Each structure stands twice: as C-alpha cells, then as structure tokens.
N, C-alpha and C positions, 0 to 999 in steps of 0.2 A: 365402575363406572370411574373417570378421571373428576377427581377432586377441583372446582373453581381454583384454587390456588392453584394448584398442578398444571392448571389450562394457561392461565394468568403467568409462571415462570416459564412453561414450553413459548409461547408466544414474545413474553421479552430474550431469550434467548434466542426465538428468529430474528427479530427487528437487531438484535446487537451481531449478531454475524451481518445482516443485512450490509447494517451499519461500517462493519469493517472491510466487509470485499466491498463496497463504494468506492469509502477510504482509498486502499489495496489500488481500484483500481485510477488514481486521480495520479498514479506515479508512472510513466513513463519511460522509457529509453527514443531518444531522436536524434536523427542524423544532419545536417544546418552548416553548408559549406565545407564538408569534410571535415569536422569536428561529431564527436558526437558525446549527445547532452543528458542527463539524468532532469527529468521534467516532473512540474507537480501540477495539472490544472495550465498545463501550456505554460510558465514560468522556470526557466531551466536555473537549474538548483548546481550541476552540478560537469563544469568543462575537464572528460578524459583526454588526459591523455594520450597518445600514438602506443605509451608502452604498455599502457593496462590491455588487460586479459580480459577475455570474454568471461567468465566466472569471476574476476575483478571487479566486473560491473552488476554482474546479477550478483554477487556478492552484498554488493554497496546496496543494491535498489531493495533487499530483501532487506536489509538494515534498517534502513529508510522508511519503509514500510511497516515496519516494526516497531520504531520508534512511536514513529503517526500514533498507529494504534493505540500502542501503549501511551499515550499522551491523551489521548481523544480518552480514554481508560475502556476503550471497550474490548 
C-alpha cells in the first residue's frame, strides 16, 4: 500500500501536469486577414511573414509553450 507521502506526491505531479497542459493549450496559431498569428489567450503575440514555413511556425509555438511553462515553474 502506498504511503501518504507517495499519494501526495502523485497528486501534486498530476496537478502540475494538468496546469502545464492548460498553459500549453492557451497558445494557438490563428489566421486573420490573410496573415498567420501566434496568439496567447486570444491576444496576438507574433505576426508571421509570408516567408515563414509551417515547420518554423511549429517550432516557434513549441518554444513559446516551453518558455511559458518554465516561467510558471511547472
């Protein structure tokens, strides 16, 4: 049987993972007026130029998510 400390640690780990996933979901790539934008909670952060590839956009959104998670210390 698990000890109370192990149960508490497992609960905390699940909560941190949940918070990290919620934070990651706040970042989106949206299209508006013919431009592609990186947004966070509906607020535009970056407007991508026409020359930016899908791979670059994907890498930038992943970087933003990692940075936000690290900043939140999750």
